mmCIF file of the N, C-alpha and C atoms, coordinates in Angstrom:
data_MODEL
# 
_entry.id   MODEL 
# 
loop_
_atom_site.group_PDB 
_atom_site.id 
_atom_site.type_symbol 
_atom_site.label_atom_id 
_atom_site.label_alt_id 
_atom_site.label_comp_id 
_atom_site.label_asym_id 
_atom_site.label_entity_id 
_atom_site.label_seq_id 
_atom_site.pdbx_PDB_ins_code 
_atom_site.Cartn_x 
_atom_site.Cartn_y 
_atom_site.Cartn_z 
_atom_site.occupancy 
_atom_site.B_iso_or_equiv 
_atom_site.pdbx_formal_charge 
_atom_site.auth_seq_id 
_atom_site.auth_comp_id 
_atom_site.auth_asym_id 
_atom_site.auth_atom_id 
_atom_site.pdbx_PDB_model_num 
ATOM 1   N N  . MET A 1 1  ? 2.598   4.018   -8.036  1.00 0.00 ? 1  MET A N  1 
ATOM 2   C CA . MET A 1 1  ? 1.436   4.731   -7.682  1.00 0.00 ? 1  MET A CA 1 
ATOM 3   C C  . MET A 1 1  ? 1.773   5.737   -6.527  1.00 0.00 ? 1  MET A C  1 
ATOM 4   N N  . PHE A 1 2  ? 2.645   5.393   -5.649  1.00 0.00 ? 2  PHE A N  1 
ATOM 5   C CA . PHE A 1 2  ? 2.925   6.277   -4.536  1.00 0.00 ? 2  PHE A CA 1 
ATOM 6   C C  . PHE A 1 2  ? 4.101   7.276   -4.778  1.00 0.00 ? 2  PHE A C  1 
ATOM 7   N N  . ARG A 1 3  ? 4.537   7.270   -6.031  1.00 0.00 ? 3  ARG A N  1 
ATOM 8   C CA . ARG A 1 3  ? 5.633   8.208   -6.390  1.00 0.00 ? 3  ARG A CA 1 
ATOM 9   C C  . ARG A 1 3  ? 5.097   9.598   -6.467  1.00 0.00 ? 3  ARG A C  1 
ATOM 10  N N  . PRO A 1 4  ? 5.956   10.579  -6.294  1.00 0.00 ? 4  PRO A N  1 
ATOM 11  C CA . PRO A 1 4  ? 5.542   11.949  -6.402  1.00 0.00 ? 4  PRO A CA 1 
ATOM 12  C C  . PRO A 1 4  ? 4.949   12.235  -7.793  1.00 0.00 ? 4  PRO A C  1 
ATOM 13  N N  . GLY A 1 5  ? 3.899   13.065  -7.819  1.00 0.00 ? 5  GLY A N  1 
ATOM 14  C CA . GLY A 1 5  ? 3.262   13.426  -9.073  1.00 0.00 ? 5  GLY A CA 1 
ATOM 15  C C  . GLY A 1 5  ? 2.160   12.529  -9.510  1.00 0.00 ? 5  GLY A C  1 
ATOM 16  N N  . PHE A 1 6  ? 1.845   11.502  -8.684  1.00 0.00 ? 6  PHE A N  1 
ATOM 17  C CA . PHE A 1 6  ? 0.834   10.541  -9.045  1.00 0.00 ? 6  PHE A CA 1 
ATOM 18  C C  . PHE A 1 6  ? -0.542  11.267  -9.346  1.00 0.00 ? 6  PHE A C  1 
ATOM 19  N N  . GLU A 1 7  ? -0.915  12.191  -8.431  1.00 0.00 ? 7  GLU A N  1 
ATOM 20  C CA . GLU A 1 7  ? -2.174  12.894  -8.615  1.00 0.00 ? 7  GLU A CA 1 
ATOM 21  C C  . GLU A 1 7  ? -2.236  13.592  -9.912  1.00 0.00 ? 7  GLU A C  1 
ATOM 22  N N  . HIS A 1 8  ? -1.158  14.229  -10.357 1.00 0.00 ? 8  HIS A N  1 
ATOM 23  C CA . HIS A 1 8  ? -1.175  14.932  -11.619 1.00 0.00 ? 8  HIS A CA 1 
ATOM 24  C C  . HIS A 1 8  ? -1.312  13.924  -12.777 1.00 0.00 ? 8  HIS A C  1 
ATOM 25  N N  . ARG A 1 9  ? -0.638  12.831  -12.707 1.00 0.00 ? 9  ARG A N  1 
ATOM 26  C CA . ARG A 1 9  ? -0.666  11.806  -13.791 1.00 0.00 ? 9  ARG A CA 1 
ATOM 27  C C  . ARG A 1 9  ? -2.068  11.221  -13.891 1.00 0.00 ? 9  ARG A C  1 
ATOM 28  N N  . ILE A 1 10 ? -2.691  10.886  -12.784 1.00 0.00 ? 10 ILE A N  1 
ATOM 29  C CA . ILE A 1 10 ? -4.006  10.269  -12.865 1.00 0.00 ? 10 ILE A CA 1 
ATOM 30  C C  . ILE A 1 10 ? -5.026  11.284  -13.392 1.00 0.00 ? 10 ILE A C  1 
ATOM 31  N N  . CYS A 1 11 ? -4.849  12.569  -13.002 1.00 0.00 ? 11 CYS A N  1 
ATOM 32  C CA . CYS A 1 11 ? -5.776  13.615  -13.465 1.00 0.00 ? 11 CYS A CA 1 
ATOM 33  C C  . CYS A 1 11 ? -5.603  13.734  -15.013 1.00 0.00 ? 11 CYS A C  1 
ATOM 34  N N  . ASP A 1 12 ? -4.342  13.701  -15.491 1.00 0.00 ? 12 ASP A N  1 
ATOM 35  C CA . ASP A 1 12 ? -4.125  13.755  -16.922 1.00 0.00 ? 12 ASP A CA 1 
ATOM 36  C C  . ASP A 1 12 ? -4.721  12.619  -17.648 1.00 0.00 ? 12 ASP A C  1 
ATOM 37  N N  . LEU A 1 13 ? -4.568  11.449  -17.098 1.00 0.00 ? 13 LEU A N  1 
ATOM 38  C CA . LEU A 1 13 ? -5.180  10.205  -17.693 1.00 0.00 ? 13 LEU A CA 1 
ATOM 39  C C  . LEU A 1 13 ? -6.697  10.308  -17.775 1.00 0.00 ? 13 LEU A C  1 
ATOM 40  N N  . LEU A 1 14 ? -7.337  10.907  -16.778 1.00 0.00 ? 14 LEU A N  1 
ATOM 41  C CA . LEU A 1 14 ? -8.785  11.023  -16.680 1.00 0.00 ? 14 LEU A CA 1 
ATOM 42  C C  . LEU A 1 14 ? -9.263  12.343  -17.402 1.00 0.00 ? 14 LEU A C  1 
ATOM 43  N N  . ASN A 1 15 ? -8.316  13.093  -17.852 1.00 0.00 ? 15 ASN A N  1 
ATOM 44  C CA . ASN A 1 15 ? -8.677  14.382  -18.578 1.00 0.00 ? 15 ASN A CA 1 
ATOM 45  C C  . ASN A 1 15 ? -9.468  15.282  -17.682 1.00 0.00 ? 15 ASN A C  1 
ATOM 46  N N  . VAL A 1 16 ? -9.012  15.433  -16.443 1.00 0.00 ? 16 VAL A N  1 
ATOM 47  C CA . VAL A 1 16 ? -9.621  16.359  -15.496 1.00 0.00 ? 16 VAL A CA 1 
ATOM 48  C C  . VAL A 1 16 ? -8.476  17.250  -14.964 1.00 0.00 ? 16 VAL A C  1 
ATOM 49  N N  . SER A 1 17 ? -8.918  18.407  -14.467 1.00 0.00 ? 17 SER A N  1 
ATOM 50  C CA . SER A 1 17 ? -7.987  19.343  -13.902 1.00 0.00 ? 17 SER A CA 1 
ATOM 51  C C  . SER A 1 17 ? -7.515  18.944  -12.508 1.00 0.00 ? 17 SER A C  1 
ATOM 52  N N  . PHE A 1 18 ? -6.247  19.124  -12.279 1.00 0.00 ? 18 PHE A N  1 
ATOM 53  C CA . PHE A 1 18 ? -5.736  18.862  -10.910 1.00 0.00 ? 18 PHE A CA 1 
ATOM 54  C C  . PHE A 1 18 ? -6.265  19.876  -9.968  1.00 0.00 ? 18 PHE A C  1 
ATOM 55  N N  . ASP A 1 19 ? -6.618  19.454  -8.755  1.00 0.00 ? 19 ASP A N  1 
ATOM 56  C CA . ASP A 1 19 ? -7.072  20.339  -7.736  1.00 0.00 ? 19 ASP A CA 1 
ATOM 57  C C  . ASP A 1 19 ? -6.260  20.097  -6.471  1.00 0.00 ? 19 ASP A C  1 
ATOM 58  N N  . ALA A 1 20 ? -5.444  21.048  -5.989  1.00 0.00 ? 20 ALA A N  1 
ATOM 59  C CA . ALA A 1 20 ? -4.600  20.786  -4.817  1.00 0.00 ? 20 ALA A CA 1 
ATOM 60  C C  . ALA A 1 20 ? -5.372  20.483  -3.580  1.00 0.00 ? 20 ALA A C  1 
ATOM 61  N N  . ASN A 1 21 ? -6.687  20.778  -3.571  1.00 0.00 ? 21 ASN A N  1 
ATOM 62  C CA . ASN A 1 21 ? -7.535  20.489  -2.414  1.00 0.00 ? 21 ASN A CA 1 
ATOM 63  C C  . ASN A 1 21 ? -8.149  19.072  -2.478  1.00 0.00 ? 21 ASN A C  1 
ATOM 64  N N  . MET A 1 22 ? -7.696  18.215  -3.397  1.00 0.00 ? 22 MET A N  1 
ATOM 65  C CA . MET A 1 22 ? -8.264  16.885  -3.470  1.00 0.00 ? 22 MET A CA 1 
ATOM 66  C C  . MET A 1 22 ? -7.990  16.216  -2.120  1.00 0.00 ? 22 MET A C  1 
ATOM 67  N N  . LYS A 1 23 ? -9.020  15.470  -1.688  1.00 0.00 ? 23 LYS A N  1 
ATOM 68  C CA . LYS A 1 23 ? -8.945  14.837  -0.363  1.00 0.00 ? 23 LYS A CA 1 
ATOM 69  C C  . LYS A 1 23 ? -7.851  13.761  -0.334  1.00 0.00 ? 23 LYS A C  1 
ATOM 70  N N  . SER A 1 24 ? -7.779  12.902  -1.289  1.00 0.00 ? 24 SER A N  1 
ATOM 71  C CA . SER A 1 24 ? -6.833  11.817  -1.271  1.00 0.00 ? 24 SER A CA 1 
ATOM 72  C C  . SER A 1 24 ? -6.809  11.144  -2.669  1.00 0.00 ? 24 SER A C  1 
ATOM 73  N N  . PRO A 1 25 ? -5.565  10.748  -3.129  1.00 0.00 ? 25 PRO A N  1 
ATOM 74  C CA . PRO A 1 25 ? -5.558  10.072  -4.430  1.00 0.00 ? 25 PRO A CA 1 
ATOM 75  C C  . PRO A 1 25 ? -6.195  8.637   -4.338  1.00 0.00 ? 25 PRO A C  1 
ATOM 76  N N  . LEU A 1 26 ? -6.159  8.075   -3.135  1.00 0.00 ? 26 LEU A N  1 
ATOM 77  C CA . LEU A 1 26 ? -6.620  6.679   -3.002  1.00 0.00 ? 26 LEU A CA 1 
ATOM 78  C C  . LEU A 1 26 ? -7.568  6.587   -1.791  1.00 0.00 ? 26 LEU A C  1 
ATOM 79  N N  . VAL A 1 27 ? -8.642  5.800   -1.900  1.00 0.00 ? 27 VAL A N  1 
ATOM 80  C CA . VAL A 1 27 ? -9.489  5.545   -0.796  1.00 0.00 ? 27 VAL A CA 1 
ATOM 81  C C  . VAL A 1 27 ? -9.662  4.003   -0.732  1.00 0.00 ? 27 VAL A C  1 
ATOM 82  N N  . LYS A 1 28 ? -9.290  3.402   0.342   1.00 0.00 ? 28 LYS A N  1 
ATOM 83  C CA . LYS A 1 28 ? -9.404  1.969   0.495   1.00 0.00 ? 28 LYS A CA 1 
ATOM 84  C C  . LYS A 1 28 ? -10.878 1.566   0.756   1.00 0.00 ? 28 LYS A C  1 
ATOM 85  N N  . GLN A 1 29 ? -11.332 0.643   -0.022  1.00 0.00 ? 29 GLN A N  1 
ATOM 86  C CA . GLN A 1 29 ? -12.702 0.169   0.141   1.00 0.00 ? 29 GLN A CA 1 
ATOM 87  C C  . GLN A 1 29 ? -12.724 -1.347  0.276   1.00 0.00 ? 29 GLN A C  1 
ATOM 88  N N  . GLY A 1 30 ? -13.594 -1.840  1.103   1.00 0.00 ? 30 GLY A N  1 
ATOM 89  C CA . GLY A 1 30 ? -13.702 -3.268  1.311   1.00 0.00 ? 30 GLY A CA 1 
ATOM 90  C C  . GLY A 1 30 ? -12.623 -3.884  2.081   1.00 0.00 ? 30 GLY A C  1 
ATOM 91  N N  . SER A 1 31 ? -12.657 -5.212  2.120   1.00 0.00 ? 31 SER A N  1 
ATOM 92  C CA . SER A 1 31 ? -11.728 -6.003  2.869   1.00 0.00 ? 31 SER A CA 1 
ATOM 93  C C  . SER A 1 31 ? -10.302 -5.953  2.236   1.00 0.00 ? 31 SER A C  1 
ATOM 94  N N  . ASN A 1 32 ? -9.344  -6.064  3.093   1.00 0.00 ? 32 ASN A N  1 
ATOM 95  C CA . ASN A 1 32 ? -7.919  -6.144  2.652   1.00 0.00 ? 32 ASN A CA 1 
ATOM 96  C C  . ASN A 1 32 ? -7.591  -7.522  2.167   1.00 0.00 ? 32 ASN A C  1 
ATOM 97  N N  . LEU A 1 33 ? -8.441  -8.561  2.351   1.00 0.00 ? 33 LEU A N  1 
ATOM 98  C CA . LEU A 1 33 ? -8.214  -9.842  1.915   1.00 0.00 ? 33 LEU A CA 1 
ATOM 99  C C  . LEU A 1 33 ? -9.150  -10.169 0.731   1.00 0.00 ? 33 LEU A C  1 
ATOM 100 N N  . VAL A 1 34 ? -8.547  -10.558 -0.342  1.00 0.00 ? 34 VAL A N  1 
ATOM 101 C CA . VAL A 1 34 ? -9.334  -10.770 -1.581  1.00 0.00 ? 34 VAL A CA 1 
ATOM 102 C C  . VAL A 1 34 ? -10.380 -11.807 -1.439  1.00 0.00 ? 34 VAL A C  1 
ATOM 103 N N  . LEU A 1 35 ? -10.096 -12.889 -0.736  1.00 0.00 ? 35 LEU A N  1 
ATOM 104 C CA . LEU A 1 35 ? -11.008 -14.006 -0.608  1.00 0.00 ? 35 LEU A CA 1 
ATOM 105 C C  . LEU A 1 35 ? -12.281 -13.601 0.160   1.00 0.00 ? 35 LEU A C  1 
ATOM 106 N N  . GLU A 1 36 ? -12.153 -12.591 1.038   1.00 0.00 ? 36 GLU A N  1 
ATOM 107 C CA . GLU A 1 36 ? -13.352 -12.181 1.799   1.00 0.00 ? 36 GLU A CA 1 
ATOM 108 C C  . GLU A 1 36 ? -14.408 -11.452 0.924   1.00 0.00 ? 36 GLU A C  1 
ATOM 109 N N  . ARG A 1 37 ? -14.004 -11.183 -0.300  1.00 0.00 ? 37 ARG A N  1 
ATOM 110 C CA . ARG A 1 37 ? -14.923 -10.450 -1.244  1.00 0.00 ? 37 ARG A CA 1 
ATOM 111 C C  . ARG A 1 37 ? -15.819 -11.361 -2.006  1.00 0.00 ? 37 ARG A C  1 
ATOM 112 N N  . PHE A 1 38 ? -15.605 -12.678 -1.855  1.00 0.00 ? 38 PHE A N  1 
ATOM 113 C CA . PHE A 1 38 ? -16.378 -13.672 -2.681  1.00 0.00 ? 38 PHE A CA 1 
ATOM 114 C C  . PHE A 1 38 ? -17.347 -14.440 -1.816  1.00 0.00 ? 38 PHE A C  1 
ATOM 115 N N  . GLU A 1 39 ? -18.474 -14.813 -2.437  1.00 0.00 ? 39 GLU A N  1 
ATOM 116 C CA . GLU A 1 39 ? -19.460 -15.607 -1.732  1.00 0.00 ? 39 GLU A CA 1 
ATOM 117 C C  . GLU A 1 39 ? -18.942 -17.037 -1.461  1.00 0.00 ? 39 GLU A C  1 
ATOM 118 N N  . ASN A 1 40 ? -18.159 -17.580 -2.427  1.00 0.00 ? 40 ASN A N  1 
ATOM 119 C CA . ASN A 1 40 ? -17.605 -18.967 -2.261  1.00 0.00 ? 40 ASN A CA 1 
ATOM 120 C C  . ASN A 1 40 ? -16.055 -18.839 -2.349  1.00 0.00 ? 40 ASN A C  1 
ATOM 121 N N  . PRO A 1 41 ? -15.427 -18.371 -1.307  1.00 0.00 ? 41 PRO A N  1 
ATOM 122 C CA . PRO A 1 41 ? -13.959 -18.145 -1.384  1.00 0.00 ? 41 PRO A CA 1 
ATOM 123 C C  . PRO A 1 41 ? -13.182 -19.457 -1.573  1.00 0.00 ? 41 PRO A C  1 
ATOM 124 N N  . ALA A 1 42 ? -13.706 -20.564 -1.094  1.00 0.00 ? 42 ALA A N  1 
ATOM 125 C CA . ALA A 1 42 ? -12.944 -21.838 -1.266  1.00 0.00 ? 42 ALA A CA 1 
ATOM 126 C C  . ALA A 1 42 ? -12.766 -22.221 -2.679  1.00 0.00 ? 42 ALA A C  1 
ATOM 127 N N  . ALA A 1 43 ? -13.740 -21.998 -3.516  1.00 0.00 ? 43 ALA A N  1 
ATOM 128 C CA . ALA A 1 43 ? -13.592 -22.278 -4.963  1.00 0.00 ? 43 ALA A CA 1 
ATOM 129 C C  . ALA A 1 43 ? -12.613 -21.331 -5.641  1.00 0.00 ? 43 ALA A C  1 
ATOM 130 N N  . ILE A 1 44 ? -12.615 -20.067 -5.265  1.00 0.00 ? 44 ILE A N  1 
ATOM 131 C CA . ILE A 1 44 ? -11.635 -19.088 -5.831  1.00 0.00 ? 44 ILE A CA 1 
ATOM 132 C C  . ILE A 1 44 ? -10.217 -19.487 -5.387  1.00 0.00 ? 44 ILE A C  1 
ATOM 133 N N  . GLU A 1 45 ? -10.082 -19.799 -4.112  1.00 0.00 ? 45 GLU A N  1 
ATOM 134 C CA . GLU A 1 45 ? -8.776  -20.222 -3.572  1.00 0.00 ? 45 GLU A CA 1 
ATOM 135 C C  . GLU A 1 45 ? -8.221  -21.466 -4.294  1.00 0.00 ? 45 GLU A C  1 
ATOM 136 N N  . ASN A 1 46 ? -9.078  -22.444 -4.490  1.00 0.00 ? 46 ASN A N  1 
ATOM 137 C CA . ASN A 1 46 ? -8.678  -23.715 -5.131  1.00 0.00 ? 46 ASN A CA 1 
ATOM 138 C C  . ASN A 1 46 ? -8.242  -23.474 -6.585  1.00 0.00 ? 46 ASN A C  1 
ATOM 139 N N  . TYR A 1 47 ? -9.057  -22.610 -7.283  1.00 0.00 ? 47 TYR A N  1 
ATOM 140 C CA . TYR A 1 47 ? -8.672  -22.299 -8.671  1.00 0.00 ? 47 TYR A CA 1 
ATOM 141 C C  . TYR A 1 47 ? -7.321  -21.571 -8.816  1.00 0.00 ? 47 TYR A C  1 
ATOM 142 N N  . PHE A 1 48 ? -7.206  -20.512 -8.068  1.00 0.00 ? 48 PHE A N  1 
ATOM 143 C CA . PHE A 1 48 ? -5.992  -19.748 -8.167  1.00 0.00 ? 48 PHE A CA 1 
ATOM 144 C C  . PHE A 1 48 ? -4.759  -20.504 -7.708  1.00 0.00 ? 48 PHE A C  1 
ATOM 145 N N  . THR A 1 49 ? -4.937  -21.347 -6.738  1.00 0.00 ? 49 THR A N  1 
ATOM 146 C CA . THR A 1 49 ? -3.813  -22.271 -6.268  1.00 0.00 ? 49 THR A CA 1 
ATOM 147 C C  . THR A 1 49 ? -3.461  -23.218 -7.381  1.00 0.00 ? 49 THR A C  1 
ATOM 148 N N  . HIS A 1 50 ? -4.499  -23.817 -7.979  1.00 0.00 ? 50 HIS A N  1 
ATOM 149 C CA . HIS A 1 50 ? -4.303  -24.775 -9.014  1.00 0.00 ? 50 HIS A CA 1 
ATOM 150 C C  . HIS A 1 50 ? -3.566  -24.231 -10.257 1.00 0.00 ? 50 HIS A C  1 
ATOM 151 N N  . ILE A 1 51 ? -3.826  -22.998 -10.594 1.00 0.00 ? 51 ILE A N  1 
ATOM 152 C CA . ILE A 1 51 ? -3.146  -22.380 -11.783 1.00 0.00 ? 51 ILE A CA 1 
ATOM 153 C C  . ILE A 1 51 ? -1.840  -21.704 -11.436 1.00 0.00 ? 51 ILE A C  1 
ATOM 154 N N  . GLY A 1 52 ? -1.437  -21.743 -10.142 1.00 0.00 ? 52 GLY A N  1 
ATOM 155 C CA . GLY A 1 52 ? -0.190  -21.272 -9.704  1.00 0.00 ? 52 GLY A CA 1 
ATOM 156 C C  . GLY A 1 52 ? -0.189  -19.718 -9.397  1.00 0.00 ? 52 GLY A C  1 
ATOM 157 N N  . PHE A 1 53 ? -1.375  -19.243 -9.122  1.00 0.00 ? 53 PHE A N  1 
ATOM 158 C CA . PHE A 1 53 ? -1.453  -17.766 -8.792  1.00 0.00 ? 53 PHE A CA 1 
ATOM 159 C C  . PHE A 1 53 ? -2.088  -17.539 -7.373  1.00 0.00 ? 53 PHE A C  1 
ATOM 160 N N  . GLY A 1 54 ? -1.840  -18.488 -6.486  1.00 0.00 ? 54 GLY A N  1 
ATOM 161 C CA . GLY A 1 54 ? -2.343  -18.384 -5.134  1.00 0.00 ? 54 GLY A CA 1 
ATOM 162 C C  . GLY A 1 54 ? -1.762  -17.101 -4.430  1.00 0.00 ? 54 GLY A C  1 
ATOM 163 N N  . HIS A 1 55 ? -0.628  -16.657 -4.835  1.00 0.00 ? 55 HIS A N  1 
ATOM 164 C CA . HIS A 1 55 ? -0.016  -15.465 -4.215  1.00 0.00 ? 55 HIS A CA 1 
ATOM 165 C C  . HIS A 1 55 ? -0.847  -14.199 -4.550  1.00 0.00 ? 55 HIS A C  1 
ATOM 166 N N  . TRP A 1 56 ? -1.701  -14.254 -5.576  1.00 0.00 ? 56 TRP A N  1 
ATOM 167 C CA . TRP A 1 56 ? -2.564  -13.121 -5.840  1.00 0.00 ? 56 TRP A CA 1 
ATOM 168 C C  . TRP A 1 56 ? -3.604  -12.889 -4.835  1.00 0.00 ? 56 TRP A C  1 
ATOM 169 N N  . LEU A 1 57 ? -3.839  -13.896 -3.992  1.00 0.00 ? 57 LEU A N  1 
ATOM 170 C CA . LEU A 1 57 ? -4.926  -13.884 -2.971  1.00 0.00 ? 57 LEU A CA 1 
ATOM 171 C C  . LEU A 1 57 ? -4.385  -13.355 -1.599  1.00 0.00 ? 57 LEU A C  1 
ATOM 172 N N  . GLU A 1 58 ? -3.127  -13.005 -1.534  1.00 0.00 ? 58 GLU A N  1 
ATOM 173 C CA . GLU A 1 58 ? -2.549  -12.491 -0.328  1.00 0.00 ? 58 GLU A CA 1 
ATOM 174 C C  . GLU A 1 58 ? -3.152  -11.099 0.027   1.00 0.00 ? 58 GLU A C  1 
ATOM 175 N N  . ALA A 1 59 ? -3.005  -10.639 1.251   1.00 0.00 ? 59 ALA A N  1 
ATOM 176 C CA . ALA A 1 59 ? -3.502  -9.376  1.664   1.00 0.00 ? 59 ALA A CA 1 
ATOM 177 C C  . ALA A 1 59 ? -2.954  -8.245  0.820   1.00 0.00 ? 59 ALA A C  1 
ATOM 178 N N  . GLU A 1 60 ? -3.812  -7.302  0.520   1.00 0.00 ? 60 GLU A N  1 
ATOM 179 C CA . GLU A 1 60 ? -3.406  -6.083  -0.289  1.00 0.00 ? 60 GLU A CA 1 
ATOM 180 C C  . GLU A 1 60 ? -2.830  -5.109  0.666   1.00 0.00 ? 60 GLU A C  1 
ATOM 181 N N  . LEU A 1 61 ? -2.483  -3.984  0.092   1.00 0.00 ? 61 LEU A N  1 
ATOM 182 C CA . LEU A 1 61 ? -1.895  -2.900  0.895   1.00 0.00 ? 61 LEU A CA 1 
ATOM 183 C C  . LEU A 1 61 ? -2.891  -2.427  1.911   1.00 0.00 ? 61 LEU A C  1 
# 
């Protein structure tokens, strides 16, 4: 995603024209911690840990 040409590739995928004045290809929204996005984070954490995917709940970029 952070490789050169990403903006052009995403515009092609979305079938829109590339504009060099685009503000940013990415805008971070919400918490950097996945569990903070849920009303009942303990249940989510227990489930993902149980199925062996607890690492998916680590901090994002």
